[in-house]
N, C-alpha and C positions, 0 to 999 in steps of 0.2 A: 529725211533725215539729219536730225540736228546733230550736231558734235560737241560736246562739252568740256572745254579746254580744263587741263588738269596739270597743276604745278608740280613737277616728279621732282626728288632731290637732284643736287647736281653731281653728273657722273664722277667715277673715279678719275683722278690726274691719268691724263694719257701719257704714252712715252715721250712726246716731244716735248712735254712741260718738265718732264723729270728729268730726263737732257738738261734744258737751261737751267734749272735749279742747278743739280750736279755740275754744270761747268761753269756756273760762276761761282760757285765755292771750292770745287775742285776736292771734294770729299763724299764718298758714297755715307759714311755716317752723318754729317752734316747736313746732306738734303734730305737724308730719311726723316731726321729730326725737325726740320724745318717743315717736310710735308707730311708728319704725322702718318709714316709709315716705316715699316723695317728696312734695315739697308737691303736684306735679299730682296725685296720687291723692288727696290731701285735697281740695282743690278741685274734685275729678271728684264726692266723695261728697257733698261739702256741697251741693254744685249738686243732684244727683239728690234727697237730702232736702228742699232747696227747692222742686222742681218737685213731688215728691209730695205734701208739705204746702199749697203752693199759696200761700206766702208768703214772702218774703224773710226770712232770718234776721240777714243781717248787711248793714250800710251798707259798702261799700269806698272808707276815705278813704286821702288821702297817707299813707303809713309806716304803715298797721296797717289794723284792724278796729273796727267798733264794732257792738255787737248793734241791733238793732232793739227795738221796741218786743213785737214777738212772740217774737222770739230770746231776750229778758230771761227770758219766761215760758216759753217751754220750757224753757231752761238751768235754771230753778227748779225746775220742775217733776219733772223729769227727775237730776239732781245726785242727789238722796238714793235715787233708783232703783239709782243704780248702785256709789253706796256703800255700800248695803246689800246687793246683787249682789257686789262685791267682798270684802265682810265674810263671806258665806255660802260664796264659794269657798276662802276661806283656810280656815274651820273645818275643810272639806269635808277639804283638803289638809293639814290637822294644824297649820294657825297656831293661835297662840295670842293669843285676844281680847283686846284694850285695849294691845295691846303695840306698836302702831306709831304714832308724833308724824307728820301731817300739817303742814308748816309752810311756809309761802313768805317771801322775803325779794326786795327788790331785788339784783338782780345784784352791783353792787361791793359792798354791805355784806356780804353771803354771802360773797364769794371774800375782802376782803379783812379782814373783821373776825370774820366768823361760824365760818366755815371753819377757820382756824388755831388756833380754840379746842375743836372739837368733840371733838378725843381726849379732853378732861378730861370731859365730859358721857359719853363712851361708857365711861371706866374706871368713872364712878360711878354709872352705870345702864345696866349690858350687855346687860340686860332687854329697854331699850327700843328699836325700829328706828326712828331718823329717816328720812324722806323728806322732803326738800327740793328744793322749784322755786322759778322766779325771774321776777318781772316787776315792772314799774313803776306798774301801776296799783295804784287804791286795793283795797282786802282787803273782799271782800264774804262775811262768813261763811253768807250765806244760801244763797247760788247756787255757792260755792267748794267743793270736796271738800279742804277742810283742817280743822285744828283750831285752829290759831293763825296768827300771824303777826308778820313785820318790818314795819313804813309807816312813812314818811317823813311828816312834819307838824306842824301845831301841836296837836294832842293834845284837838282839837276833834270829836269820835266820838264822840254820847250813846249808842249800843249798844256801843261798845266799850269794855274795862276796858283798861290800858295800862300798862304801865314803861316809865319814862324809861330810854334805853341811854345813849350817848355825848353829850359835846358836840358840836355843827353848828358849828366853828369852819371857817373859809373864808381861806384864804391862798394866796398864786400859788405855783406851784413849778417848776421848769424843770431842764434837765440841768446839772452843771457848769462847763460850757463859755459855754453860754448865759446862766447866771444872773451870772455874772462882767461881763457886759456892762450890767446893770439896776443902775446906781448907785444910782438912786434909782426910786421909783414911777414918775413922770412919763413913765420911760424906755419903760415897757409901750404906749405909742402907737406905739414904734417896732418893736415884737415882733409876732409872729404868736399870736394870743391863741386858744386851745384849750376848747371849751366840749362840755359835756354835752346832748343834746338831751331828757335827763330831768331836769335842772337848768339851764335855758336863761337864767335870769335872776341866778345865781351871778356873774358876771361883772360885771354891772352894778351888782348890790348891792354888792360890793367896791369897786369903784369910785368909787360914791356917798358913800358911809362915810368911804374916802378923801378927798374932796373933789378927785377927777380929773376934772372934769366934759368935760375938752378931750379924751379917751380915747375913742375909739368904741366902746361896750360889747359890741355883738352882732356886730362883725367878726371875721374871721379861721378856723379850721376847727371843725367842728360834729361831733361822734360818738355812737353810739347811746345811749352809756353813758360814766358818769365813769371807769370802770373801762378805756375804749379812751382816751380823752383823756389817763389818765396815761400809758397805755403810751406813745403820740405824745409827750408830753413826757419820757419817761424816753430816746427815742431822739433826742430832740435837735429835734422840728419847730414846738417853739414853748412859751407859758407857759400852763399851765392853771392853772384854779383849783380847789384841792383843798379838800377835807376833813381837817382837819390828821389826824382820829384815822384815817382809812384809807390813810393815806401813812407812817407811822409807821415803819415797815422800811425804807421808800427813803430819807425823810430821814434815819435813823440811821447806815445804810451809805453814804451819799452819792452814791446815784444819781440822786436829786433833792436840788435845794436850794430853801430859803425865802429869796430875797434881800432881802424886806423883812421888818420888825419889826410892822408891820400887822395886826393879824388881826381879822377882823369875827366876833362871836358870835353866832347868830342865836337863842339862848337857848331857847324854847320849841319851836321850829319845828327839829325835830332826829329823831332814829329813835327807835321806841318798838317792843316787844313790846306786841300784841294779841290779845284774845280776847274770847271772847262775855262782856259783863255781865250777861244775862238768866237765865242757869242756869248750875248746878254744873260744873266742869270736870272733866276727865280726871285720872287721876292721873299720866298721862305730861305732858300740860300742867304741871299742879303740879310736879312733877320740874324741867322744863324752865326753869318762870317761877325756882324757886328758884335751879337752878345760875346761870342770867344774874344774879341779884342778888349771889350769890357772887364772879361774874366781876367783874363794875364795882364792887363793895368793894374788889377788891385790883387 
């Protein structure tokens, strides 16, 4: 009796894969979007894995997830396995090893600065496929399936090498009609302040540096990312505290106005391209870093 081989569709994602994705993103909804399933399906599979293992993998906290100690260890152990599986699968499907660059970035930086410049990298290196994901969480190259990334901070990361990218200059911005009512910085007390939860202290830092102790720094509307806060400002909902380099286009076309001259430069606390300091980097990481340096120089 002969057996005829049949190529069936790939099976649905298993709970371990779902956990790995959720643990990397620390978000049920983002994991669901990446896996093309519903958030409820992600939650069910994570709970099923927790029951099977007999341990909690996540702490459910307000606004998101945190890995438990067991979850962190498990994610660190399985991430290299999935990376090896993906590499082997690509090899079987005819992929060329070493031509995919996986990087992660905060969403606002990705949308406002990196993506508008990506065409230049593709023209220079058409052989490298870039996979870009976003998250505000600190980068952990030991447990994440990425090669390098963009990180906001003061460059105090002993296990990472870094390349400074843009100045982190904070400036209030508003739609033209609202900006016209702000004759002096003290008038911000009468406006709705727009905040990013990812950078919740930016208004307080700017107000303190401007000497405006009478303005309630944390009042107003709060959004998950600066990207949302900037859009709210464009729509006229209030005054956002912006990273000047990330609203250059809107300041140039007039959809946003900086009503005050005072700008707070955060100095070392800004965006960096980071990669592992303890091992040689792939040609793709070197090429991307070299391209970033050339973009910054111009």
